[in-house]
N, C-alpha and C positions, 0 to 999 in steps of 0.2 A: 446206494443212496438215491441215485437217479436210474431206475431200472431200465429205461429205454435209451440211456446214454451210450455212446460208442466211445470206448477208451481210445485216446490218441497218444498219450505219453505221460510222463511224470518228470518233475524237476525240483531241485532245491531241497531234497531230503537231507536232514542233518540230525544228529544226536542232540536232543535238548536236555539230556541228563536223566538219571534214574530209570534208564531203559525206555524212555519215551522218545520218539522220532516225529519230526514234522516235515511237511513238504506240500507240494501242489500237484494235483491230478488235473491233466488236460483232457477234455472230452468234447464230443460233438453231439448235439441233440439228434435223435433219430428222425423226428418229424420234419423240423425246419432246417436241420444241419447247421445251426448256429454253434459257434465255438464257445466253450465255457471253461472256467477253472473252478476247482473246489480245493480249498486249503484244508488239510486234515492233520491230525495227530494220531499216532498209533503206538501200541505197546503189545509185545508178544508175550503171552502167558500160557504155559502148558500146551504149546503147539498151535495156538490160535492167535491171530493178529486182531486185536480189538481196535477198530478204527472210529474216530470221533470227528464229525464235521466241525470245522472252525469258521469257515467263511465260504460263501458260495456266490458265483456271479450269475447264476441262472435266474430268470424272472419267475419261474415256477418253483415253489419250494421243494426241497428234497423230500422223497417219500419217507426216508428214515434219517435220523440225525446220527445214528451209530450203525455199525455192522460188524460182524465177526467173520473172518476168513480163515479156514483151516490151512495150516502150513504143512505141506506134504513134501517129504524128501524125494528127490528123483534118484533112484538107485540104479 
């Protein structure tokens, strides 16, 4: 969603029902290193987490409002 953001952590993820989860991603901007939070919801379908932006603290808008992340099992 913010391609130049550096992941710092996540918190508050909980089951919101019907296989939907919500929580907050904490990240730092790559250029100015300001700390930001992005609230998201996601649902896993057919091995892919579909992530939707809910609220964002960054002053520059996210490049994408949604993204898909393949879930890979570690064998």
